[in-house]
PyMOL Python script that loads the backbone (N, CA, C, O; Angstrom):
from pymol import cmd

cmd.read_pdbstr("""\
ATOM      1  N   MET A   1     -53.937  28.547 -57.646  1.00  0.00           N
ATOM      2  CA  MET A   1     -53.210  28.186 -56.603  1.00  0.00           C
ATOM      3  C   MET A   1     -51.773  28.952 -56.828  1.00  0.00           C
ATOM      4  O   MET A   1     -51.212  28.992 -57.923  1.00  0.00           O
ATOM      5  N   PRO A   2     -51.277  29.536 -55.663  1.00  0.00           N
ATOM      6  CA  PRO A   2     -50.036  30.213 -55.868  1.00  0.00           C
ATOM      7  C   PRO A   2     -48.840  29.188 -55.863  1.00  0.00           C
ATOM      8  O   PRO A   2     -48.872  28.118 -55.256  1.00  0.00           O
ATOM      9  N   ARG A   3     -47.893  29.599 -56.535  1.00  0.00           N
ATOM     10  CA  ARG A   3     -46.758  28.673 -56.801  1.00  0.00           C
ATOM     11  C   ARG A   3     -45.781  29.182 -55.606  1.00  0.00           C
ATOM     12  O   ARG A   3     -45.642  30.380 -55.363  1.00  0.00           O
ATOM     13  N   TYR A   4     -45.086  28.102 -54.849  1.00  0.00           N
ATOM     14  CA  TYR A   4     -44.178  28.298 -54.020  1.00  0.00           C
ATOM     15  C   TYR A   4     -42.808  28.821 -54.713  1.00  0.00           C
ATOM     16  O   TYR A   4     -42.287  28.328 -55.713  1.00  0.00           O
ATOM     17  N   ARG A   5     -42.357  29.889 -53.989  1.00  0.00           N
ATOM     18  CA  ARG A   5     -41.105  30.595 -54.398  1.00  0.00           C
ATOM     19  C   ARG A   5     -40.021  30.356 -53.425  1.00  0.00           C
ATOM     20  O   ARG A   5     -40.228  30.794 -52.293  1.00  0.00           O
ATOM     21  N   PRO A   6     -38.987  29.791 -53.630  1.00  0.00           N
ATOM     22  CA  PRO A   6     -37.902  29.620 -52.459  1.00  0.00           C
ATOM     23  C   PRO A   6     -37.320  30.998 -52.100  1.00  0.00           C
ATOM     24  O   PRO A   6     -37.040  31.910 -52.878  1.00  0.00           O
ATOM     25  N   HIS A   7     -37.196  30.963 -50.765  1.00  0.00           N
ATOM     26  CA  HIS A   7     -36.567  32.204 -50.058  1.00  0.00           C
ATOM     27  C   HIS A   7     -35.127  32.265 -50.308  1.00  0.00           C
ATOM     28  O   HIS A   7     -34.398  31.750 -49.460  1.00  0.00           O
ATOM     29  N   VAL A   8     -34.584  32.829 -51.369  1.00  0.00           N
ATOM     30  CA  VAL A   8     -33.104  32.817 -51.432  1.00  0.00           C
ATOM     31  C   VAL A   8     -32.536  34.100 -51.529  1.00  0.00           C
ATOM     32  O   VAL A   8     -33.239  35.031 -51.921  1.00  0.00           O
ATOM     33  N   ALA A   9     -31.336  34.275 -51.219  1.00  0.00           N
ATOM     34  CA  ALA A   9     -30.743  35.579 -51.013  1.00  0.00           C
ATOM     35  C   ALA A   9     -30.307  36.144 -52.537  1.00  0.00           C
ATOM     36  O   ALA A   9     -29.921  35.486 -53.504  1.00  0.00           O
ATOM     37  N   ALA A  10     -30.497  37.537 -52.415  1.00  0.00           N
ATOM     38  CA  ALA A  10     -30.155  38.402 -53.596  1.00  0.00           C
ATOM     39  C   ALA A  10     -28.844  38.956 -53.259  1.00  0.00           C
ATOM     40  O   ALA A  10     -28.686  39.601 -52.223  1.00  0.00           O
ATOM     41  N   ARG A  11     -27.839  38.720 -54.138  1.00  0.00           N
ATOM     42  CA  ARG A  11     -26.573  39.274 -53.810  1.00  0.00           C
ATOM     43  C   ARG A  11     -26.230  40.461 -54.574  1.00  0.00           C
ATOM     44  O   ARG A  11     -26.631  40.546 -55.735  1.00  0.00           O
ATOM     45  N   PRO A  12     -25.454  41.493 -53.993  1.00  0.00           N
ATOM     46  CA  PRO A  12     -24.640  41.455 -52.908  1.00  0.00           C
ATOM     47  C   PRO A  12     -25.327  42.129 -51.630  1.00  0.00           C
ATOM     48  O   PRO A  12     -24.666  42.545 -50.679  1.00  0.00           O
ATOM     49  N   SER A  13     -26.606  42.188 -51.699  1.00  0.00           N
ATOM     50  CA  SER A  13     -27.239  42.791 -50.508  1.00  0.00           C
ATOM     51  C   SER A  13     -27.722  41.773 -49.387  1.00  0.00           C
ATOM     52  O   SER A  13     -28.061  42.164 -48.270  1.00  0.00           O
ATOM     53  N   TRP A  14     -27.728  40.369 -49.790  1.00  0.00           N
ATOM     54  CA  TRP A  14     -28.111  39.435 -48.753  1.00  0.00           C
ATOM     55  C   TRP A  14     -29.446  39.593 -48.306  1.00  0.00           C
ATOM     56  O   TRP A  14     -29.647  39.241 -47.143  1.00  0.00           O
ATOM     57  N   ARG A  15     -30.497  40.078 -49.008  1.00  0.00           N
ATOM     58  CA  ARG A  15     -31.800  40.207 -48.716  1.00  0.00           C
ATOM     59  C   ARG A  15     -32.595  39.219 -49.425  1.00  0.00           C
ATOM     60  O   ARG A  15     -32.299  38.922 -50.582  1.00  0.00           O
ATOM     61  N   CYS A  16     -33.578  38.686 -48.827  1.00  0.00           N
ATOM     62  CA  CYS A  16     -34.517  37.871 -49.381  1.00  0.00           C
ATOM     63  C   CYS A  16     -35.027  38.225 -50.713  1.00  0.00           C
ATOM     64  O   CYS A  16     -35.446  39.375 -50.842  1.00  0.00           O
ATOM     65  N   ARG A  17     -35.069  37.366 -51.817  1.00  0.00           N
ATOM     66  CA  ARG A  17     -35.721  37.917 -53.009  1.00  0.00           C
ATOM     67  C   ARG A  17     -37.191  37.742 -52.941  1.00  0.00           C
ATOM     68  O   ARG A  17     -37.873  38.263 -53.823  1.00  0.00           O
ATOM     69  N   VAL A  18     -37.735  37.088 -52.022  1.00  0.00           N
ATOM     70  CA  VAL A  18     -39.270  37.023 -51.997  1.00  0.00           C
ATOM     71  C   VAL A  18     -39.723  37.927 -50.943  1.00  0.00           C
ATOM     72  O   VAL A  18     -40.560  38.752 -51.311  1.00  0.00           O
ATOM     73  N   CYS A  19     -39.335  37.969 -49.614  1.00  0.00           N
ATOM     74  CA  CYS A  19     -39.912  38.796 -48.636  1.00  0.00           C
ATOM     75  C   CYS A  19     -39.116  40.025 -48.321  1.00  0.00           C
ATOM     76  O   CYS A  19     -39.655  40.918 -47.667  1.00  0.00           O
ATOM     77  N   GLY A  20     -37.761  40.157 -48.771  1.00  0.00           N
ATOM     78  CA  GLY A  20     -37.178  41.380 -48.569  1.00  0.00           C
ATOM     79  C   GLY A  20     -36.217  41.395 -47.188  1.00  0.00           C
ATOM     80  O   GLY A  20     -35.349  42.232 -46.942  1.00  0.00           O
ATOM     81  N   ALA A  21     -36.572  40.334 -46.414  1.00  0.00           N
ATOM     82  CA  ALA A  21     -35.871  40.335 -45.110  1.00  0.00           C
ATOM     83  C   ALA A  21     -34.575  39.963 -45.157  1.00  0.00           C
ATOM     84  O   ALA A  21     -34.176  39.321 -46.129  1.00  0.00           O
ATOM     85  N   ALA A  22     -33.740  40.301 -44.141  1.00  0.00           N
ATOM     86  CA  ALA A  22     -32.228  39.759 -44.200  1.00  0.00           C
ATOM     87  C   ALA A  22     -32.396  38.391 -44.331  1.00  0.00           C
ATOM     88  O   ALA A  22     -33.267  37.735 -43.760  1.00  0.00           O
ATOM     89  N   TRP A  23     -31.406  37.894 -45.219  1.00  0.00           N
ATOM     90  CA  TRP A  23     -31.389  36.480 -45.434  1.00  0.00           C
ATOM     91  C   TRP A  23     -30.274  35.885 -44.538  1.00  0.00           C
ATOM     92  O   TRP A  23     -29.261  36.550 -44.323  1.00  0.00           O
ATOM     93  N   PRO A  24     -30.442  34.584 -43.981  1.00  0.00           N
ATOM     94  CA  PRO A  24     -31.537  33.902 -44.159  1.00  0.00           C
ATOM     95  C   PRO A  24     -32.741  34.292 -43.358  1.00  0.00           C
ATOM     96  O   PRO A  24     -32.706  34.353 -42.129  1.00  0.00           O
ATOM     97  N   CYS A  25     -33.880  34.574 -44.118  1.00  0.00           N
ATOM     98  CA  CYS A  25     -35.155  34.986 -43.416  1.00  0.00           C
ATOM     99  C   CYS A  25     -35.560  33.574 -42.559  1.00  0.00           C
ATOM    100  O   CYS A  25     -34.896  32.538 -42.523  1.00  0.00           O
ATOM    101  N   SER A  26     -36.670  33.812 -41.977  1.00  0.00           N
ATOM    102  CA  SER A  26     -37.436  32.688 -41.196  1.00  0.00           C
ATOM    103  C   SER A  26     -37.861  31.665 -42.298  1.00  0.00           C
ATOM    104  O   SER A  26     -37.438  30.525 -42.105  1.00  0.00           O
ATOM    105  N   PRO A  27     -38.540  31.838 -43.301  1.00  0.00           N
ATOM    106  CA  PRO A  27     -38.754  30.667 -44.203  1.00  0.00           C
ATOM    107  C   PRO A  27     -37.630  29.937 -44.802  1.00  0.00           C
ATOM    108  O   PRO A  27     -37.699  28.722 -44.990  1.00  0.00           O
ATOM    109  N   ALA A  28     -36.565  30.658 -45.118  1.00  0.00           N
ATOM    110  CA  ALA A  28     -35.350  30.216 -45.588  1.00  0.00           C
ATOM    111  C   ALA A  28     -34.564  29.270 -44.516  1.00  0.00           C
ATOM    112  O   ALA A  28     -33.986  28.233 -44.842  1.00  0.00           O
ATOM    113  N   ARG A  29     -34.630  29.779 -43.197  1.00  0.00           N
ATOM    114  CA  ARG A  29     -34.108  28.919 -42.128  1.00  0.00           C
ATOM    115  C   ARG A  29     -34.745  27.595 -41.961  1.00  0.00           C
ATOM    116  O   ARG A  29     -34.144  26.521 -41.935  1.00  0.00           O
ATOM    117  N   LEU A  30     -36.206  27.799 -41.834  1.00  0.00           N
ATOM    118  CA  LEU A  30     -36.961  26.369 -41.831  1.00  0.00           C
ATOM    119  C   LEU A  30     -36.691  25.461 -43.088  1.00  0.00           C
ATOM    120  O   LEU A  30     -36.494  24.256 -42.932  1.00  0.00           O
ATOM    121  N   ALA A  31     -36.684  26.048 -44.344  1.00  0.00           N
ATOM    122  CA  ALA A  31     -36.270  25.252 -45.420  1.00  0.00           C
ATOM    123  C   ALA A  31     -34.974  24.599 -45.208  1.00  0.00           C
ATOM    124  O   ALA A  31     -34.927  23.381 -45.382  1.00  0.00           O
ATOM    125  N   LEU A  32     -33.894  25.245 -44.851  1.00  0.00           N
ATOM    126  CA  LEU A  32     -32.644  24.755 -44.669  1.00  0.00           C
ATOM    127  C   LEU A  32     -32.645  23.778 -43.560  1.00  0.00           C
ATOM    128  O   LEU A  32     -32.026  22.728 -43.734  1.00  0.00           O
ATOM    129  N   LEU A  33     -33.202  23.966 -42.546  1.00  0.00           N
ATOM    130  CA  LEU A  33     -33.457  22.920 -41.467  1.00  0.00           C
ATOM    131  C   LEU A  33     -33.980  21.759 -41.956  1.00  0.00           C
ATOM    132  O   LEU A  33     -33.335  20.733 -41.736  1.00  0.00           O
ATOM    133  N   GLY A  34     -35.099  21.677 -42.629  1.00  0.00           N
ATOM    134  CA  GLY A  34     -35.702  20.552 -43.233  1.00  0.00           C
ATOM    135  C   GLY A  34     -34.836  19.851 -44.245  1.00  0.00           C
ATOM    136  O   GLY A  34     -34.811  18.621 -44.282  1.00  0.00           O
ATOM    137  N   GLU A  35     -34.036  20.688 -45.170  1.00  0.00           N
ATOM    138  CA  GLU A  35     -33.122  20.134 -46.091  1.00  0.00           C
ATOM    139  C   GLU A  35     -31.962  19.309 -45.461  1.00  0.00           C
ATOM    140  O   GLU A  35     -31.593  18.220 -45.900  1.00  0.00           O
ATOM    141  N   TYR A  36     -31.423  19.949 -44.379  1.00  0.00           N
ATOM    142  CA  TYR A  36     -30.374  19.355 -43.721  1.00  0.00           C
ATOM    143  C   TYR A  36     -30.629  18.682 -42.498  1.00  0.00           C
ATOM    144  O   TYR A  36     -29.737  18.610 -41.653  1.00  0.00           O
ATOM    145  N   ARG A  37     -31.819  18.149 -42.299  1.00  0.00           N
ATOM    146  CA  ARG A  37     -32.215  17.574 -40.910  1.00  0.00           C
ATOM    147  C   ARG A  37     -31.518  16.468 -40.637  1.00  0.00           C
ATOM    148  O   ARG A  37     -31.469  16.171 -39.443  1.00  0.00           O
ATOM    149  N   GLU A  38     -30.885  15.671 -41.500  1.00  0.00           N
ATOM    150  CA  GLU A  38     -30.126  14.485 -41.244  1.00  0.00           C
ATOM    151  C   GLU A  38     -28.642  14.765 -41.057  1.00  0.00           C
ATOM    152  O   GLU A  38     -27.875  13.891 -40.653  1.00  0.00           O
ATOM    153  N   ASP A  39     -28.237  16.052 -41.370  1.00  0.00           N
ATOM    154  CA  ASP A  39     -26.661  16.333 -41.290  1.00  0.00           C
ATOM    155  C   ASP A  39     -26.620  17.806 -41.032  1.00  0.00           C
ATOM    156  O   ASP A  39     -26.543  18.682 -41.893  1.00  0.00           O
ATOM    157  N   ARG A  40     -26.685  17.980 -39.626  1.00  0.00           N
ATOM    158  CA  ARG A  40     -26.550  19.509 -39.112  1.00  0.00           C
ATOM    159  C   ARG A  40     -25.106  20.157 -39.512  1.00  0.00           C
ATOM    160  O   ARG A  40     -24.967  21.326 -39.871  1.00  0.00           O
ATOM    161  N   THR A  41     -23.951  19.108 -39.377  1.00  0.00           N
ATOM    162  CA  THR A  41     -22.778  19.749 -39.649  1.00  0.00           C
ATOM    163  C   THR A  41     -22.545  20.101 -41.084  1.00  0.00           C
ATOM    164  O   THR A  41     -21.717  20.959 -41.392  1.00  0.00           O
ATOM    165  N   ALA A  42     -23.267  19.449 -41.977  1.00  0.00           N
ATOM    166  CA  ALA A  42     -23.158  19.831 -43.511  1.00  0.00           C
ATOM    167  C   ALA A  42     -23.862  21.263 -43.454  1.00  0.00           C
ATOM    168  O   ALA A  42     -23.314  22.165 -44.088  1.00  0.00           O
ATOM    169  N   LEU A  43     -25.003  21.542 -42.763  1.00  0.00           N
ATOM    170  CA  LEU A  43     -25.729  22.795 -42.819  1.00  0.00           C
ATOM    171  C   LEU A  43     -24.753  23.960 -42.092  1.00  0.00           C
ATOM    172  O   LEU A  43     -24.767  25.117 -42.511  1.00  0.00           O
ATOM    173  N   LEU A  44     -24.031  23.606 -41.133  1.00  0.00           N
ATOM    174  CA  LEU A  44     -23.386  24.587 -40.537  1.00  0.00           C
ATOM    175  C   LEU A  44     -22.099  24.833 -41.374  1.00  0.00           C
ATOM    176  O   LEU A  44     -21.643  25.973 -41.292  1.00  0.00           O
ATOM    177  N   PHE A  45     -21.408  23.902 -42.204  1.00  0.00           N
ATOM    178  CA  PHE A  45     -20.423  24.264 -43.134  1.00  0.00           C
ATOM    179  C   PHE A  45     -20.820  25.033 -44.344  1.00  0.00           C
ATOM    180  O   PHE A  45     -20.078  25.842 -44.901  1.00  0.00           O
ATOM    181  N   TYR A  46     -22.183  24.703 -44.769  1.00  0.00           N
ATOM    182  CA  TYR A  46     -22.561  25.516 -45.825  1.00  0.00           C
ATOM    183  C   TYR A  46     -22.831  26.971 -45.374  1.00  0.00           C
ATOM    184  O   TYR A  46     -22.420  27.920 -46.042  1.00  0.00           O
ATOM    185  N   LEU A  47     -23.503  27.122 -44.270  1.00  0.00           N
ATOM    186  CA  LEU A  47     -23.882  28.409 -43.718  1.00  0.00           C
ATOM    187  C   LEU A  47     -22.515  29.182 -43.582  1.00  0.00           C
ATOM    188  O   LEU A  47     -22.433  30.307 -44.074  1.00  0.00           O
ATOM    189  N   GLY A  48     -21.399  28.597 -42.907  1.00  0.00           N
ATOM    190  CA  GLY A  48     -20.231  29.171 -42.809  1.00  0.00           C
ATOM    191  C   GLY A  48     -19.543  29.662 -43.944  1.00  0.00           C
ATOM    192  O   GLY A  48     -18.879  30.698 -43.898  1.00  0.00           O
ATOM    193  N   THR A  49     -19.685  28.892 -45.076  1.00  0.00           N
ATOM    194  CA  THR A  49     -19.154  29.332 -46.487  1.00  0.00           C
ATOM    195  C   THR A  49     -19.964  30.598 -46.820  1.00  0.00           C
ATOM    196  O   THR A  49     -19.384  31.631 -47.155  1.00  0.00           O
ATOM    197  N   LEU A  50     -21.390  30.514 -46.721  1.00  0.00           N
ATOM    198  CA  LEU A  50     -21.992  31.501 -47.139  1.00  0.00           C
ATOM    199  C   LEU A  50     -21.706  32.942 -46.246  1.00  0.00           C
ATOM    200  O   LEU A  50     -21.844  34.077 -46.702  1.00  0.00           O
ATOM    201  N   LEU A  51     -21.315  32.627 -44.991  1.00  0.00           N
ATOM    202  CA  LEU A  51     -20.981  33.787 -44.219  1.00  0.00           C
ATOM    203  C   LEU A  51     -20.010  34.485 -44.587  1.00  0.00           C
ATOM    204  O   LEU A  51     -20.008  35.704 -44.420  1.00  0.00           O
ATOM    205  N   GLY A  52     -18.971  33.801 -45.178  1.00  0.00           N
ATOM    206  CA  GLY A  52     -17.667  34.297 -45.725  1.00  0.00           C
ATOM    207  C   GLY A  52     -17.962  35.159 -46.929  1.00  0.00           C
ATOM    208  O   GLY A  52     -17.446  36.272 -47.030  1.00  0.00           O
ATOM    209  N   GLU A  53     -18.708  34.717 -47.764  1.00  0.00           N
ATOM    210  CA  GLU A  53     -19.213  35.287 -49.002  1.00  0.00           C
ATOM    211  C   GLU A  53     -19.978  36.592 -48.689  1.00  0.00           C
ATOM    212  O   GLU A  53     -19.817  37.605 -49.370  1.00  0.00           O
ATOM    213  N   ALA A  54     -20.875  36.525 -47.559  1.00  0.00           N
ATOM    214  CA  ALA A  54     -21.697  37.628 -47.272  1.00  0.00           C
ATOM    215  C   ALA A  54     -20.822  38.747 -46.607  1.00  0.00           C
ATOM    216  O   ALA A  54     -21.129  39.931 -46.749  1.00  0.00           O
ATOM    217  N   MET A  55     -19.786  38.375 -45.916  1.00  0.00           N
ATOM    218  CA  MET A  55     -19.007  39.365 -45.184  1.00  0.00           C
ATOM    219  C   MET A  55     -18.124  40.090 -46.325  1.00  0.00           C
ATOM    220  O   MET A  55     -17.723  41.241 -46.153  1.00  0.00           O
ATOM    221  N   SER A  56     -17.895  39.497 -47.280  1.00  0.00           N
ATOM    222  CA  SER A  56     -17.084  40.179 -48.374  1.00  0.00           C
ATOM    223  C   SER A  56     -17.898  41.075 -49.217  1.00  0.00           C
ATOM    224  O   SER A  56     -17.478  42.189 -49.532  1.00  0.00           O
ATOM    225  N   ASP A  57     -19.176  40.580 -49.635  1.00  0.00           N
ATOM    226  CA  ASP A  57     -20.201  41.230 -50.207  1.00  0.00           C
ATOM    227  C   ASP A  57     -20.597  42.464 -49.513  1.00  0.00           C
ATOM    228  O   ASP A  57     -20.564  43.565 -50.061  1.00  0.00           O
ATOM    229  N   LEU A  58     -20.990  42.257 -48.237  1.00  0.00           N
ATOM    230  CA  LEU A  58     -21.488  43.508 -47.521  1.00  0.00           C
ATOM    231  C   LEU A  58     -20.425  44.417 -47.053  1.00  0.00           C
ATOM    232  O   LEU A  58     -20.696  45.603 -46.865  1.00  0.00           O
ATOM    233  N   ALA A  59     -19.277  43.974 -46.855  1.00  0.00           N
ATOM    234  CA  ALA A  59     -18.061  44.958 -46.753  1.00  0.00           C
ATOM    235  C   ALA A  59     -18.005  45.924 -47.896  1.00  0.00           C
ATOM    236  O   ALA A  59     -17.929  47.147 -47.784  1.00  0.00           O
ATOM    237  N   THR A  60     -18.048  45.254 -48.982  1.00  0.00           N
ATOM    238  CA  THR A  60     -17.862  46.147 -50.363  1.00  0.00           C
ATOM    239  C   THR A  60     -18.953  47.266 -50.289  1.00  0.00           C
ATOM    240  O   THR A  60     -18.665  48.431 -50.561  1.00  0.00           O
ATOM    241  N   LEU A  61     -20.189  46.894 -49.923  1.00  0.00           N
ATOM    242  CA  LEU A  61     -21.397  47.867 -49.864  1.00  0.00           C
ATOM    243  C   LEU A  61     -21.275  48.763 -48.692  1.00  0.00           C
ATOM    244  O   LEU A  61     -21.913  49.815 -48.705  1.00  0.00           O
ATOM    245  N   HIS A  62     -20.591  48.489 -47.765  1.00  0.00           N
ATOM    246  CA  HIS A  62     -20.600  49.322 -46.480  1.00  0.00           C
ATOM    247  C   HIS A  62     -19.172  49.838 -46.157  1.00  0.00           C
ATOM    248  O   HIS A  62     -18.729  49.659 -45.023  1.00  0.00           O
ATOM    249  N   ASP A  63     -18.431  50.472 -47.106  1.00  0.00           N
ATOM    250  CA  ASP A  63     -17.069  51.048 -46.923  1.00  0.00           C
ATOM    251  C   ASP A  63     -16.063  50.276 -46.248  1.00  0.00           C
ATOM    252  O   ASP A  63     -15.380  50.742 -45.336  1.00  0.00           O
ATOM    253  N   GLY A  64     -15.956  49.040 -46.705  1.00  0.00           N
ATOM    254  CA  GLY A  64     -15.032  48.001 -46.176  1.00  0.00           C
ATOM    255  C   GLY A  64     -15.265  47.388 -44.934  1.00  0.00           C
ATOM    256  O   GLY A  64     -14.398  46.646 -44.473  1.00  0.00           O
ATOM    257  N   VAL A  65     -16.358  47.602 -44.302  1.00  0.00           N
ATOM    258  CA  VAL A  65     -16.900  47.018 -42.976  1.00  0.00           C
ATOM    259  C   VAL A  65     -18.075  46.249 -43.019  1.00  0.00           C
ATOM    260  O   VAL A  65     -19.129  46.763 -43.393  1.00  0.00           O
ATOM    261  N   ALA A  66     -17.995  44.897 -42.626  1.00  0.00           N
ATOM    262  CA  ALA A  66     -19.073  44.128 -42.705  1.00  0.00           C
ATOM    263  C   ALA A  66     -19.961  44.312 -41.459  1.00  0.00           C
ATOM    264  O   ALA A  66     -19.356  44.481 -40.401  1.00  0.00           O
ATOM    265  N   PRO A  67     -21.404  44.304 -41.426  1.00  0.00           N
ATOM    266  CA  PRO A  67     -22.016  44.467 -40.345  1.00  0.00           C
ATOM    267  C   PRO A  67     -21.717  43.456 -39.070  1.00  0.00           C
ATOM    268  O   PRO A  67     -21.489  42.268 -39.299  1.00  0.00           O
ATOM    269  N   PRO A  68     -21.725  43.901 -37.894  1.00  0.00           N
ATOM    270  CA  PRO A  68     -21.310  43.006 -36.842  1.00  0.00           C
ATOM    271  C   PRO A  68     -21.999  41.843 -36.402  1.00  0.00           C
ATOM    272  O   PRO A  68     -21.516  41.026 -35.618  1.00  0.00           O
ATOM    273  N   ASP A  69     -23.300  41.763 -36.984  1.00  0.00           N
ATOM    274  CA  ASP A  69     -24.169  40.584 -36.420  1.00  0.00           C
ATOM    275  C   ASP A  69     -24.222  39.404 -37.413  1.00  0.00           C
ATOM    276  O   ASP A  69     -25.049  38.501 -37.290  1.00  0.00           O
ATOM    277  N   LEU A  70     -23.327  39.449 -38.377  1.00  0.00           N
ATOM    278  CA  LEU A  70     -23.510  38.372 -39.316  1.00  0.00           C
ATOM    279  C   LEU A  70     -23.270  37.068 -38.882  1.00  0.00           C
ATOM    280  O   LEU A  70     -23.891  36.185 -39.474  1.00  0.00           O
ATOM    281  N   THR A  71     -22.414  36.703 -37.866  1.00  0.00           N
ATOM    282  CA  THR A  71     -22.278  35.270 -37.373  1.00  0.00           C
ATOM    283  C   THR A  71     -23.668  34.760 -36.905  1.00  0.00           C
ATOM    284  O   THR A  71     -24.178  33.700 -37.270  1.00  0.00           O
ATOM    285  N   ALA A  72     -24.224  35.686 -36.023  1.00  0.00           N
ATOM    286  CA  ALA A  72     -25.515  35.165 -35.456  1.00  0.00           C
ATOM    287  C   ALA A  72     -26.653  35.128 -36.629  1.00  0.00           C
ATOM    288  O   ALA A  72     -27.581  34.322 -36.553  1.00  0.00           O
ATOM    289  N   ARG A  73     -26.563  35.807 -37.437  1.00  0.00           N
ATOM    290  CA  ARG A  73     -27.476  35.810 -38.602  1.00  0.00           C
ATOM    291  C   ARG A  73     -27.306  34.661 -39.538  1.00  0.00           C
ATOM    292  O   ARG A  73     -28.304  34.132 -40.028  1.00  0.00           O
ATOM    293  N   PHE A  74     -26.135  34.253 -39.810  1.00  0.00           N
ATOM    294  CA  PHE A  74     -25.912  33.096 -40.649  1.00  0.00           C
ATOM    295  C   PHE A  74     -25.727  31.635 -39.965  1.00  0.00           C
ATOM    296  O   PHE A  74     -26.145  30.602 -40.490  1.00  0.00           O
ATOM    297  N   VAL A  75     -25.021  31.692 -38.681  1.00  0.00           N
ATOM    298  CA  VAL A  75     -24.653  30.363 -38.190  1.00  0.00           C
ATOM    299  C   VAL A  75     -25.173  30.105 -36.944  1.00  0.00           C
ATOM    300  O   VAL A  75     -25.499  28.945 -36.696  1.00  0.00           O
ATOM    301  N   THR A  76     -25.325  31.035 -36.038  1.00  0.00           N
ATOM    302  CA  THR A  76     -25.765  30.638 -34.588  1.00  0.00           C
ATOM    303  C   THR A  76     -27.104  30.012 -34.421  1.00  0.00           C
ATOM    304  O   THR A  76     -27.269  29.184 -33.525  1.00  0.00           O
ATOM    305  N   TRP A  77     -28.128  30.371 -35.268  1.00  0.00           N
ATOM    306  CA  TRP A  77     -29.421  30.030 -35.207  1.00  0.00           C
ATOM    307  C   TRP A  77     -29.545  28.508 -35.489  1.00  0.00           C
ATOM    308  O   TRP A  77     -30.498  27.819 -35.126  1.00  0.00           O
ATOM    309  N   ALA A  78     -28.337  28.020 -36.265  1.00  0.00           N
ATOM    310  CA  ALA A  78     -28.477  26.687 -36.818  1.00  0.00           C
ATOM    311  C   ALA A  78     -27.721  25.628 -35.904  1.00  0.00           C
ATOM    312  O   ALA A  78     -27.715  24.451 -36.266  1.00  0.00           O
ATOM    313  N   ARG A  79     -27.127  25.984 -34.809  1.00  0.00           N
ATOM    314  CA  ARG A  79     -26.499  25.115 -33.812  1.00  0.00           C
ATOM    315  C   ARG A  79     -27.439  24.122 -33.264  1.00  0.00           C
ATOM    316  O   ARG A  79     -28.615  24.472 -33.173  1.00  0.00           O
ATOM    317  N   THR A  80     -27.126  23.011 -32.908  1.00  0.00           N
ATOM    318  CA  THR A  80     -27.922  22.003 -32.160  1.00  0.00           C
ATOM    319  C   THR A  80     -28.005  22.775 -30.676  1.00  0.00           C
ATOM    320  O   THR A  80     -27.173  23.523 -30.163  1.00  0.00           O
ATOM    321  N   ARG A  81     -29.221  22.357 -30.201  1.00  0.00           N
ATOM    322  CA  ARG A  81     -29.488  22.770 -28.966  1.00  0.00           C
ATOM    323  C   ARG A  81     -29.369  21.686 -27.892  1.00  0.00           C
ATOM    324  O   ARG A  81     -29.594  21.959 -26.713  1.00  0.00           O
TER     325      ARG A  81
END
""", "prot")
cmd.dss("prot")
cmd.show_as("cartoon", "prot")
cmd.util.cbc("prot")
cmd.orient("prot")
């Protein structure tokens, strides 16, 4: 039986260590929604903190400029509908 491997970010690239997609990948998003299902505000705070770290890491990798889509990638998807 295969062992579950959590979809976590590899820093400083912020790619998923398991599937290689931009993190948070779909499995990571589902896991985060499940983990924070009772406290969406805490999830948004956590993702906002990671967004700041990703902006710094990715700017270092890309000549001082972070990719423009990071807010949607890290935070927008987790807002309540």
